[in-house]
C-alpha positions, 0 to 999 in steps of 0.5 A: 359337594366338594369345590373344584380347585380354584388356583390354576398353574401355568408354565412360562409358555402359558400352558395350563399345567395343574390346579390346586386348592391350597396356596402353599401347594400352588407355590411349590408347583409354580416354583417347580415350573420355574421363571415365568410360571404363574398362578391364576385364580379361578376364571382369571386367565389374563396374565395381568390378574396373576396371583404370582409370577415366578421370578417377577414376584420372587422365588416361591421356593425360598418361602412357600408361606410368603408366596402363599400369603401374597397370593391370598392377599391378591385373591382377596383384592380380586374378590373385592374388585369383583364384589364392587363390579370392577373386572380386570382384563379377562377376569370372570368371577368364579362363583356367582351364588349369593352375589348380586 
């Protein structure tokens, strides 16, 4: 069974716009929505847990690969925090299978 897209795109007003499976596609979309748009991972709804905020973290359109690499690193940090039992504001672990 295919997994649902885990990368959620919000515009600068915080309105949910799209979901992606690929980090590079998320970078392209957040660039399209412009300054203040953000990419969140799975159940992370809080702005503090954003993987990327356009304009604050850079301009994704300058390098989708660089933006994607930063989002991947932040995803790994979030997952490590979930594995250790620490959760940020509003963070919900996206998958519980195989986790204790």
